[in-house]
C-alpha positions as CSV (number, residue, x, y, z in Angstrom):
1,M,-48.9,77.5,43.2
2,N,-46.3,78.4,40.6
3,S,-44.0,80.1,43.2
4,R,-44.4,77.0,45.4
5,R,-43.4,74.6,42.6
6,L,-40.5,77.0,41.8
7,A,-39.4,76.9,45.4
8,S,-39.6,73.2,45.7
9,V,-37.5,72.7,42.5
10,A,-35.0,75.4,43.7
11,L,-34.8,73.5,47.1
12,A,-34.2,70.2,45.5
13,A,-31.6,71.6,43.2
14,A,-29.8,73.0,46.3
15,V,-29.9,69.8,48.2
16,V,-28.4,68.1,45.0
17,F,-25.5,70.5,44.5
18,A,-24.8,70.7,48.3
19,T,-24.4,66.9,48.8
20,A,-22.6,66.4,45.4
21,G,-20.2,69.4,45.7
22,C,-17.8,67.7,48.1
23,S,-16.8,64.9,45.7
24,M,-16.3,67.6,43.0
25,I,-13.4,69.2,44.8
26,S,-12.0,66.4,47.0
27,P,-9.3,64.0,45.5
28,Q,-10.5,60.6,45.0
29,A,-8.6,58.2,47.4
30,T,-8.5,55.4,44.6
31,T,-6.6,57.7,42.2
32,I,-3.6,58.4,44.7
33,D,-0.6,56.2,44.1
34,Y,0.7,54.2,47.0
35,S,2.6,51.1,47.9
36,P,0.3,48.4,49.0
37,A,3.1,46.3,50.8
38,E,5.7,46.6,53.3
39,G,8.1,48.0,50.9
40,V,8.0,51.1,48.8
41,N,7.9,51.7,45.0
42,L,10.5,54.2,43.8
43,M,9.8,56.9,41.2
44,G,12.6,58.4,38.9
45,T,14.9,55.4,38.8
46,E,14.4,54.9,35.1
47,P,15.4,53.1,32.9
48,L,15.1,50.5,35.8
49,K,12.1,50.4,38.0
50,V,12.5,49.6,41.8
51,R,9.4,47.9,43.3
52,N,8.5,46.8,46.9
53,A,12.0,48.0,48.2
54,L,12.7,47.2,51.9
55,L,15.5,46.3,54.3
56,V,15.4,43.4,56.7
57,A,17.9,44.1,59.6
58,N,19.3,42.4,62.6
59,E,18.1,43.6,65.9
60,S,21.0,46.2,66.4
61,G,20.4,47.5,63.0
62,T,24.2,47.2,62.0
63,E,23.4,44.8,59.1
64,A,20.5,44.6,56.7
65,N,19.4,42.7,53.6
66,F,18.1,44.8,50.9
67,L,15.0,43.1,49.1
68,A,13.2,44.5,46.0
69,A,12.0,43.6,42.5
70,I,14.1,45.5,39.9
71,V,12.2,45.7,36.6
72,N,13.9,46.3,33.2
73,D,11.4,46.9,30.4
74,T,14.1,48.1,28.1
75,D,15.8,46.3,25.1
76,S,19.2,46.2,26.8
77,A,20.8,45.0,29.9
78,E,21.0,47.7,32.7
79,T,22.7,48.1,36.0
80,L,21.2,49.4,39.2
81,L,23.6,51.1,41.7
82,V,22.1,50.8,45.4
83,G,23.9,52.5,48.1
84,I,23.7,53.2,51.9
85,D,26.3,55.5,53.7
86,G,28.9,55.2,50.9
87,D,28.5,51.4,50.4
88,T,27.5,51.0,46.9
89,Q,26.4,47.7,45.2
90,R,25.4,46.6,41.7
91,V,22.6,44.7,40.3
92,R,22.6,43.8,36.7
93,V,19.3,43.1,35.1
94,D,18.9,41.6,31.6
95,A,16.7,43.2,29.0
96,H,12.9,42.5,29.4
97,S,13.3,40.7,32.8
98,T,13.0,41.2,36.6
99,V,15.4,40.5,39.3
100,S,13.7,39.8,42.6
101,L,16.4,40.3,45.2
102,G,15.9,37.6,47.8
103,F,13.5,35.5,45.8
104,D,13.6,33.3,42.9
105,G,17.3,32.4,43.1
106,A,18.5,36.1,43.5
107,D,20.4,36.9,46.7
108,P,19.4,39.9,48.6
109,L,22.0,42.7,48.9
110,L,23.8,42.6,52.3
111,F,24.8,46.0,53.8
112,E,27.2,45.9,56.9
113,K,28.2,48.6,59.3
114,I,25.2,50.7,58.8
115,D,22.4,52.1,60.9
116,A,19.2,50.4,59.9
117,V,17.3,49.9,63.3
118,P,14.1,48.1,62.6
119,G,11.1,50.3,62.6
120,T,13.0,53.2,61.0
121,D,13.5,54.4,57.5
122,V,16.9,54.4,56.1
123,E,18.2,56.9,53.5
124,M,19.3,55.0,50.4
125,T,20.4,56.0,46.8
126,F,19.6,54.4,43.4
127,Q,20.9,55.2,40.0
128,S,20.4,53.2,36.6
129,G,21.5,54.0,33.1
130,T,22.3,57.7,32.6
131,G,19.5,58.6,35.0
132,E,20.0,60.9,38.0
133,V,20.7,59.5,41.5
134,V,17.6,59.2,43.3
135,S,17.5,59.3,47.2
136,S,14.7,57.6,49.0
137,R,13.9,56.5,52.6
138,I,13.5,52.9,52.7
139,P,11.7,51.0,55.6
140,A,13.8,48.8,57.8
141,L,11.9,45.7,59.1
142,D,12.7,42.8,61.3
143,G,11.9,39.1,61.1
144,T,8.5,39.4,62.9
145,L,6.7,38.5,59.7
146,D,7.3,34.8,59.0
147,Y,8.2,35.4,55.3
148,L,10.9,37.9,56.4
149,A,12.4,35.8,59.1
150,D,14.8,34.0,56.9
151,F,16.2,37.3,55.5
152,V,17.5,38.6,58.9
153,P,21.3,38.9,58.8
154,A,23.1,36.6,61.3
155,G,25.3,39.4,62.6
């Protein structure tokens, strides 16, 4: 009778460990960082943070408006350099504030004579403060989504 009880306990323990083992070695999906929007959040652009970055392009992709939220958590004003194909533009962000390009009275950055066909990713560069230049692929969208329709360049 003792060996039966021992066998039952061993079998139960094996079932528990076998069914729980997968979650012990698999990464949890809820701990993986991702951008829950059309745009992307950039890493390494400190001291400024670039959030929900995206391009809204015309049909041919020769012009695009850059939209993003630029966050400055520092005690001083900072400038973000944003570039596509050698065309670099500046965005100044006051201390402890956010500039939402394309919203809240801030114009988007218009890039012309580029290759940003909607549905593709476009290589862009970002640099703020004394930080390194960060290169990232930013999605180019069209005006299909109602709230992006007003941002499609006329050209």
